[in-house]
C-alpha positions as CSV (number, residue, x, y, z in Angstrom):
1,X,-60.1,-26.4,-40.7
2,X,-59.5,-22.8,-38.9
3,X,-62.3,-22.4,-36.0
4,X,-63.1,-19.6,-34.1
5,X,-63.7,-21.1,-30.2
6,X,-65.1,-18.3,-28.0
7,X,-66.4,-19.3,-24.5
8,X,-62.8,-21.4,-24.7
9,X,-61.8,-20.8,-20.9
10,X,-64.7,-22.2,-19.3
11,X,-65.8,-25.6,-18.3
12,X,-66.9,-27.0,-21.8
13,X,-64.9,-24.7,-24.0
14,X,-61.3,-26.1,-22.4
15,X,-62.5,-29.7,-22.9
16,X,-63.3,-28.1,-26.9
17,X,-60.7,-27.0,-27.6
18,X,-58.5,-29.8,-26.0
19,X,-61.1,-31.9,-28.8
20,X,-61.1,-29.6,-31.2
21,X,-56.5,-29.1,-31.8
22,X,-56.4,-33.1,-30.9
23,X,-58.3,-33.7,-33.8
24,X,-56.0,-31.6,-36.0
25,X,-58.3,-28.4,-35.9
26,X,-56.3,-25.3,-36.0
27,X,-58.2,-23.1,-33.1
28,X,-58.5,-20.2,-32.3
29,X,-59.6,-19.1,-28.3
30,X,-61.2,-15.9,-28.9
31,X,-61.3,-15.2,-25.5
32,X,-60.5,-12.0,-22.1
33,X,-57.6,-13.5,-20.8
34,X,-55.5,-14.8,-24.1
35,X,-52.8,-15.8,-21.8
36,X,-54.8,-18.7,-19.8
37,X,-55.8,-20.7,-23.1
38,X,-52.5,-19.8,-24.7
39,X,-50.8,-22.0,-21.9
40,X,-52.9,-24.8,-23.7
41,X,-51.7,-24.5,-27.0
42,X,-48.6,-25.6,-29.3
43,X,-48.2,-21.9,-29.8
44,X,-49.6,-18.4,-29.0
45,X,-53.1,-18.1,-31.1
46,X,-55.3,-16.9,-28.9
47,X,-57.3,-13.6,-29.1
48,X,-58.8,-10.9,-26.8
49,X,-62.3,-10.3,-27.2
50,X,-65.3,-9.5,-24.7
51,X,-68.6,-10.0,-24.7
52,X,-70.1,-7.3,-22.8
53,X,-68.8,-4.8,-25.3
54,X,-68.3,-6.6,-28.1
55,X,-71.9,-6.3,-29.3
56,X,-71.5,-4.7,-33.2
57,X,-70.9,-6.9,-36.2
58,X,-67.9,-4.3,-37.5
59,X,-66.3,-5.6,-33.2
60,X,-65.9,-9.3,-34.8
61,X,-65.5,-9.0,-38.4
62,X,-61.6,-8.1,-38.6
63,X,-61.3,-11.2,-35.8
64,X,-63.1,-13.8,-38.0
65,X,-60.4,-13.2,-41.0
66,X,-59.4,-16.9,-42.8
67,X,-61.8,-18.5,-39.9
68,X,-63.8,-21.3,-41.7
69,X,-66.4,-22.2,-38.6
70,X,-67.5,-20.5,-35.4
71,X,-68.6,-22.2,-32.8
72,X,-70.0,-20.3,-29.5
73,X,-69.6,-21.6,-26.8
74,X,-69.7,-18.7,-24.0
75,X,-72.6,-17.8,-21.2
76,X,-73.1,-17.3,-17.4
77,X,-75.5,-18.8,-15.2
78,X,-77.0,-15.3,-13.7
79,X,-75.8,-11.3,-14.5
80,X,-73.3,-9.5,-11.9
81,X,-71.6,-6.5,-11.5
82,X,-69.7,-5.8,-14.2
83,X,-71.0,-9.1,-16.8
84,X,-74.0,-8.2,-18.6
85,X,-76.0,-11.4,-19.5
86,X,-77.9,-9.7,-22.1
87,X,-74.5,-8.8,-24.1
88,X,-73.0,-12.3,-23.4
89,X,-75.5,-14.2,-24.3
90,X,-77.6,-12.4,-26.9
91,X,-76.3,-9.4,-28.1
92,X,-72.7,-10.2,-29.1
93,X,-73.4,-13.9,-30.5
94,X,-75.7,-12.2,-32.6
95,X,-73.6,-9.1,-33.8
96,X,-70.9,-12.2,-34.1
97,X,-73.7,-14.4,-36.7
98,X,-73.8,-11.5,-38.6
99,X,-70.4,-10.3,-38.8
100,X,-70.2,-14.4,-40.4
101,X,-72.4,-13.7,-42.7
102,X,-70.9,-10.4,-43.8
103,X,-67.4,-12.1,-44.0
104,X,-69.0,-15.2,-45.7
105,X,-68.5,-17.8,-42.9
106,X,-71.5,-20.6,-43.2
107,X,-70.3,-23.0,-40.5
108,X,-71.6,-21.8,-37.0
109,X,-72.2,-24.3,-34.4
110,X,-74.1,-22.4,-31.0
111,X,-74.1,-24.4,-27.3
112,X,-77.1,-23.5,-25.8
113,X,-78.4,-25.2,-23.1
114,X,-81.9,-27.4,-23.0
115,X,-83.6,-25.5,-20.5
116,X,-83.9,-22.5,-22.9
117,X,-86.9,-22.3,-23.3
118,X,-89.5,-19.5,-22.6
119,X,-91.1,-21.6,-19.5
120,X,-88.2,-21.7,-17.4
121,X,-88.3,-18.0,-17.4
122,X,-85.5,-16.7,-16.4
123,X,-83.1,-14.2,-17.9
124,X,-80.8,-17.2,-18.9
125,X,-83.0,-18.8,-20.5
126,X,-84.9,-16.0,-22.2
127,X,-81.0,-14.3,-23.8
128,X,-79.9,-17.7,-24.6
129,X,-83.2,-18.6,-26.6
130,X,-83.2,-14.9,-27.9
131,X,-79.3,-16.0,-29.8
132,X,-81.0,-19.0,-30.8
133,X,-83.6,-17.7,-32.6
134,X,-82.1,-15.1,-34.6
135,X,-79.4,-17.5,-36.1
136,X,-81.8,-19.7,-36.6
137,X,-83.6,-17.2,-38.8
138,X,-79.7,-17.0,-40.7
139,X,-78.9,-18.6,-44.4
140,X,-76.0,-20.0,-42.4
141,X,-75.4,-23.8,-42.0
142,X,-75.7,-23.4,-38.7
143,X,-76.4,-26.0,-35.8
144,X,-77.4,-25.8,-32.4
145,X,-76.5,-27.9,-29.5
146,X,-79.1,-27.9,-26.4
147,X,-77.3,-30.1,-23.9
148,X,-78.5,-31.2,-20.7
149,X,-76.3,-31.8,-17.8
150,X,-72.5,-32.3,-18.6
151,X,-69.9,-33.6,-16.9
152,X,-66.5,-34.6,-16.7
153,X,-63.3,-35.4,-15.1
154,X,-63.8,-31.7,-13.8
155,X,-66.7,-29.9,-12.1
156,X,-67.5,-26.1,-12.1
157,X,-71.1,-24.8,-11.5
158,X,-74.0,-27.1,-11.5
159,X,-71.7,-30.4,-11.5
160,X,-69.5,-28.7,-8.8
161,X,-72.3,-27.5,-6.3
162,X,-74.2,-31.8,-6.8
163,X,-70.5,-32.8,-5.8
164,X,-70.4,-30.6,-2.8
165,X,-73.7,-31.8,-1.5
166,X,-72.8,-35.5,-2.5
167,X,-69.0,-35.4,0.3
168,X,-70.9,-33.1,2.8
169,X,-70.3,-35.1,6.4
170,X,-73.6,-37.0,7.7
171,X,-75.9,-35.6,5.6
172,X,-77.1,-35.4,2.1
173,X,-79.6,-32.8,1.4
174,X,-81.7,-32.7,-1.3
175,X,-83.8,-30.1,-2.8
176,X,-87.4,-30.2,-1.8
177,X,-87.5,-34.5,-2.5
178,X,-85.0,-34.5,-4.7
179,X,-87.0,-35.6,-8.0
180,X,-85.5,-32.8,-10.8
181,X,-84.7,-35.1,-13.4
182,X,-81.7,-34.9,-15.9
183,X,-80.2,-36.9,-18.8
184,X,-76.3,-36.5,-17.4
185,X,-74.2,-36.3,-20.8
186,X,-70.4,-36.6,-20.4
187,X,-68.4,-34.4,-21.6
188,X,-66.4,-36.6,-24.6
189,X,-69.7,-37.0,-26.2
190,X,-70.4,-34.0,-26.6
191,X,-66.3,-32.7,-28.0
192,X,-67.5,-36.2,-30.0
193,X,-71.3,-34.9,-31.3
194,X,-68.9,-31.3,-32.0
195,X,-66.3,-33.0,-34.3
196,X,-69.1,-35.4,-36.0
197,X,-70.3,-31.9,-36.8
198,X,-67.6,-30.3,-38.3
199,X,-67.2,-34.2,-40.5
200,X,-70.6,-33.9,-42.2
201,X,-71.5,-30.9,-43.3
202,X,-74.9,-31.8,-44.4
203,X,-76.3,-31.7,-40.8
204,X,-77.7,-28.3,-40.5
205,X,-80.5,-26.3,-40.1
206,X,-81.4,-28.2,-36.5
207,X,-81.2,-28.1,-33.1
208,X,-79.5,-31.0,-31.2
209,X,-80.4,-31.4,-27.6
210,X,-77.1,-33.9,-26.5
211,X,-79.2,-35.5,-23.7
212,X,-77.2,-38.9,-22.4
213,X,-78.5,-42.5,-22.6
214,X,-80.7,-42.6,-19.2
215,X,-82.8,-40.2,-17.1
216,X,-82.1,-39.4,-13.6
217,X,-83.6,-37.6,-10.7
218,X,-81.2,-35.4,-8.8
219,X,-81.8,-37.9,-5.5
220,X,-79.9,-40.5,-7.5
221,X,-77.4,-38.6,-9.1
222,X,-76.4,-37.3,-5.3
223,X,-76.5,-41.3,-4.7
224,X,-74.5,-41.9,-7.1
225,X,-71.7,-39.4,-6.7
226,X,-71.8,-39.8,-2.6
227,X,-70.8,-43.6,-3.5
228,X,-68.5,-43.0,-6.2
229,X,-66.4,-39.8,-4.0
230,X,-65.8,-43.0,-2.1
231,X,-67.7,-42.1,1.1
232,X,-70.0,-43.9,3.5
233,X,-74.0,-43.1,2.6
234,X,-75.6,-40.6,4.9
235,X,-78.9,-39.7,5.8
236,X,-81.0,-38.1,2.9
237,X,-82.2,-34.4,4.2
238,X,-85.1,-32.9,2.6
239,X,-84.4,-29.4,2.7
240,X,-87.8,-27.6,2.3
241,X,-88.4,-25.4,-1.2
242,X,-89.3,-22.2,1.0
243,X,-85.6,-23.1,2.6
244,X,-83.6,-23.3,0.0
245,X,-85.2,-20.2,-2.1
246,X,-84.5,-18.3,1.1
247,X,-81.4,-19.7,0.1
248,X,-81.2,-18.8,-3.6
249,X,-82.4,-14.7,-2.3
250,X,-78.8,-15.1,-0.4
251,X,-76.9,-16.6,-3.4
252,X,-78.5,-13.7,-5.9
253,X,-76.5,-10.9,-3.4
254,X,-74.0,-12.4,-2.6
255,X,-72.9,-14.9,-5.1
256,X,-72.9,-18.3,-5.5
257,X,-74.8,-20.9,-8.0
258,X,-77.3,-21.1,-5.4
259,X,-79.3,-18.7,-6.6
260,X,-83.2,-17.9,-8.6
261,X,-81.6,-18.6,-11.6
262,X,-79.9,-22.2,-10.9
263,X,-83.3,-23.0,-8.7
264,X,-85.3,-22.1,-11.6
265,X,-83.6,-23.8,-14.3
266,X,-83.9,-26.9,-12.3
267,X,-87.2,-27.3,-11.5
268,X,-87.8,-26.8,-15.2
269,X,-85.5,-29.5,-16.0
270,X,-82.8,-31.1,-18.2
271,X,-84.6,-33.9,-20.2
272,X,-84.7,-34.2,-24.3
273,X,-85.3,-37.1,-26.5
274,X,-81.6,-39.8,-26.5
275,X,-82.5,-41.7,-29.9
276,X,-83.7,-38.4,-32.0
277,X,-80.6,-37.6,-30.3
278,X,-78.6,-40.4,-31.7
279,X,-80.3,-40.3,-34.8
280,X,-78.9,-37.1,-35.7
281,X,-75.4,-37.2,-34.9
282,X,-74.2,-41.0,-34.9
283,X,-73.2,-40.8,-31.4
284,X,-73.7,-43.4,-28.8
285,X,-74.0,-41.9,-25.0
286,X,-72.1,-43.6,-22.6
287,X,-74.2,-44.5,-19.7
288,X,-74.1,-42.7,-16.0
289,X,-73.1,-45.3,-14.1
290,X,-70.3,-46.6,-16.1
291,X,-68.3,-43.4,-16.8
292,X,-68.2,-43.3,-13.5
293,X,-67.6,-46.5,-13.1
294,X,-64.1,-46.0,-15.8
295,X,-63.4,-43.1,-14.2
296,X,-62.7,-43.6,-10.2
297,X,-62.7,-40.5,-8.0
298,X,-59.2,-39.6,-6.0
299,X,-58.0,-37.7,-3.4
300,X,-58.3,-34.5,-5.6
301,X,-61.4,-34.7,-6.6
302,X,-62.3,-35.4,-2.5
303,X,-60.2,-32.4,-2.1
304,X,-62.7,-30.3,-4.2
305,X,-65.9,-31.3,-3.3
306,X,-65.2,-31.2,0.6
307,X,-63.6,-27.2,0.2
308,X,-66.5,-26.4,-2.3
309,X,-68.6,-25.1,1.0
310,X,-65.5,-24.3,2.9
311,X,-64.0,-21.5,0.7
312,X,-66.7,-19.1,0.8
313,X,-66.3,-19.6,4.6
314,X,-63.2,-19.4,4.8
315,X,-63.5,-15.9,2.6
316,X,-66.1,-14.0,4.9
317,X,-64.0,-15.5,7.7
318,X,-60.8,-13.7,6.9
319,X,-62.8,-10.5,5.3
320,X,-65.3,-10.0,8.9
321,X,-62.1,-10.1,10.7
322,X,-60.5,-7.3,8.3
323,X,-63.6,-5.5,8.5
324,X,-63.8,-6.2,12.3
325,X,-60.3,-5.0,13.0
326,X,-61.0,-1.9,11.1
327,X,-64.1,-0.5,12.2
328,X,-62.7,-1.1,15.9
329,X,-59.7,0.5,15.9
330,X,-61.4,3.1,13.9
331,X,-64.3,3.4,17.1
332,X,-61.2,3.8,19.6
333,X,-61.1,6.5,21.8
334,X,-57.2,8.0,21.1
335,X,-56.3,7.8,24.3
336,X,-56.3,3.4,23.7
337,X,-54.5,3.6,20.1
338,X,-52.4,6.8,20.5
339,X,-50.2,5.3,23.2
340,X,-50.0,2.2,20.7
341,X,-47.3,4.7,18.0
342,X,-45.6,5.0,20.7
343,X,-43.0,2.3,20.3
344,X,-43.1,3.5,16.5
345,X,-41.4,7.0,17.5
346,X,-44.6,8.4,16.4
347,X,-47.3,10.5,19.4
348,X,-50.3,13.1,18.7
349,X,-51.4,14.1,15.2
350,X,-49.0,11.6,13.8
351,X,-50.0,8.5,15.7
352,X,-53.5,9.1,14.8
353,X,-53.0,9.7,11.0
354,X,-51.2,6.5,11.1
355,X,-53.8,4.5,13.4
356,X,-56.5,5.3,10.7
357,X,-54.3,4.7,8.0
358,X,-53.6,0.7,8.8
359,X,-57.8,1.1,9.7
360,X,-59.1,2.2,6.2
361,X,-56.3,-0.3,4.6
362,X,-57.4,-2.9,6.7
363,X,-61.5,-2.6,6.2
364,X,-60.6,-2.1,2.3
365,X,-58.9,-5.2,2.3
366,X,-62.2,-6.9,3.6
367,X,-64.0,-5.2,1.1
368,X,-62.2,-6.5,-1.6
369,X,-62.4,-10.2,-0.1
370,X,-66.3,-9.7,-0.5
371,X,-66.4,-8.0,-3.7
372,X,-63.7,-10.9,-5.0
373,X,-62.0,-8.5,-6.4
374,X,-58.3,-9.3,-8.1
375,X,-57.6,-12.3,-5.5
376,X,-53.9,-13.1,-6.2
377,X,-53.7,-9.3,-5.4
378,X,-56.1,-8.9,-2.2
379,X,-54.3,-12.6,-0.5
380,X,-50.4,-10.3,-1.3
381,X,-51.7,-7.2,0.3
382,X,-53.1,-9.7,3.3
383,X,-50.4,-11.6,3.6
384,X,-47.8,-7.5,4.1
385,X,-50.2,-6.3,6.4
386,X,-50.4,-9.6,8.8
387,X,-46.6,-9.8,8.3
388,X,-46.0,-5.8,9.0
389,X,-48.2,-5.4,11.9
390,X,-46.1,-9.3,13.5
391,X,-42.6,-7.3,12.9
392,X,-43.6,-4.2,14.1
393,X,-45.2,-5.9,17.4
394,X,-42.4,-7.9,18.1
395,X,-40.4,-5.1,18.1
396,X,-42.0,-2.6,20.3
397,X,-44.0,-5.1,22.2
398,X,-42.3,-8.8,21.9
399,X,-43.9,-9.9,25.1
400,X,-46.8,-10.3,23.1
401,X,-45.5,-13.4,21.8
402,X,-46.3,-15.4,25.3
403,X,-49.2,-13.6,26.1
404,X,-51.9,-15.8,27.4
405,X,-54.2,-15.2,24.8
406,X,-51.8,-15.2,21.7
407,X,-52.2,-11.7,20.0
408,X,-48.6,-12.3,18.0
409,X,-49.1,-16.5,17.6
410,X,-52.5,-16.0,15.8
411,X,-50.8,-14.6,13.3
412,X,-49.5,-17.6,12.3
413,X,-52.4,-20.1,11.6
414,X,-54.1,-16.6,10.2
415,X,-50.7,-16.6,7.1
416,X,-51.7,-19.5,6.4
417,X,-55.1,-19.6,6.2
418,X,-54.6,-16.4,3.6
419,X,-52.5,-18.8,1.9
420,X,-55.1,-21.7,2.2
421,X,-57.1,-19.6,0.2
422,X,-54.7,-18.0,-2.5
423,X,-54.4,-21.4,-3.6
424,X,-57.9,-22.4,-3.6
425,X,-59.9,-19.4,-4.7
426,X,-59.4,-19.0,-8.5
427,X,-62.6,-21.0,-9.8
428,X,-61.0,-21.6,-13.5
């Protein structure tokens, strides 16, 4: 079949792309960054779309030529600058579904979430449910899948956060008492479900909740993940909900997986009827402990889990260094800063201008780090600035290399830290 797959660059989308291609389907990934998915395909086939902007049926009609099935698994947890959750979850999918009606595509599979209910009280749930409800009113051969917590060999979002909690040294923190419930389902079972739907067109006009065979609390999931990662048992600490809510509010501002949307969705619950799932699809989901046992953790899993909280800490540390450096340079009196430029043959207005330019550059780098703007380029710019400072000071004040406080020598570990951030910063 010729399948248009949206969200193919995401955690779930990449697994689906691999499963569909392996099963012999011709997949057209519809993504914001086509080059990324084209690297995963035997031949380039991806098309560029933007769910923030492609909110009219006419945006989608030309892209559906020759398509037999549309699978939509695009989504974000919470809107942010440049990312409209209303557009991504509701407006663009509804436009896509309408375009399917216009061109005569019948089969549409919508990947939603088991917590996409009005009672969750989040924009995430409301917008997901908006698209689900609209699709259910059409005469398309639709199926809406609402999986619980999806886990696999990789980790992103909630699964990555849980691994990070499980890998913390000395303690195992819980959100409240850790009684939030899930029915984790393996990514391979979700992929198998979609392949089953493609093979059996009689499964139509159904809302199906792909869920695992067991209902587990967050407490049990974290204990199991810590054991799976190979770490010794740790003291369990029940973090009061008021502290979690404060952290979530901060997360709303600075970004990250701990935010009010995640907290509310977590509290709402992520469980369904596994018997109904099996009956609808014929898929027998693997059990949580059996899946963990079948795929032992590796060093890379432990690196990722331990780096999860260290990565933003490193980014913030570098950002603060650049910001403070720039601000201090700006507020320093000219009688201190201008003499520093003498070694470069600068004096007077030229020297002061050079100082201000470097300070503005430092502040701009700090802001770019905090906003995560063009992450790879910002790392290159940082290296260039540090290298320039190091070379300049080495030529004009070489004695600083032997200074007790190592003002130049410290640039070596700073450059190493920048390289580490460049290696681990990309999320996908």
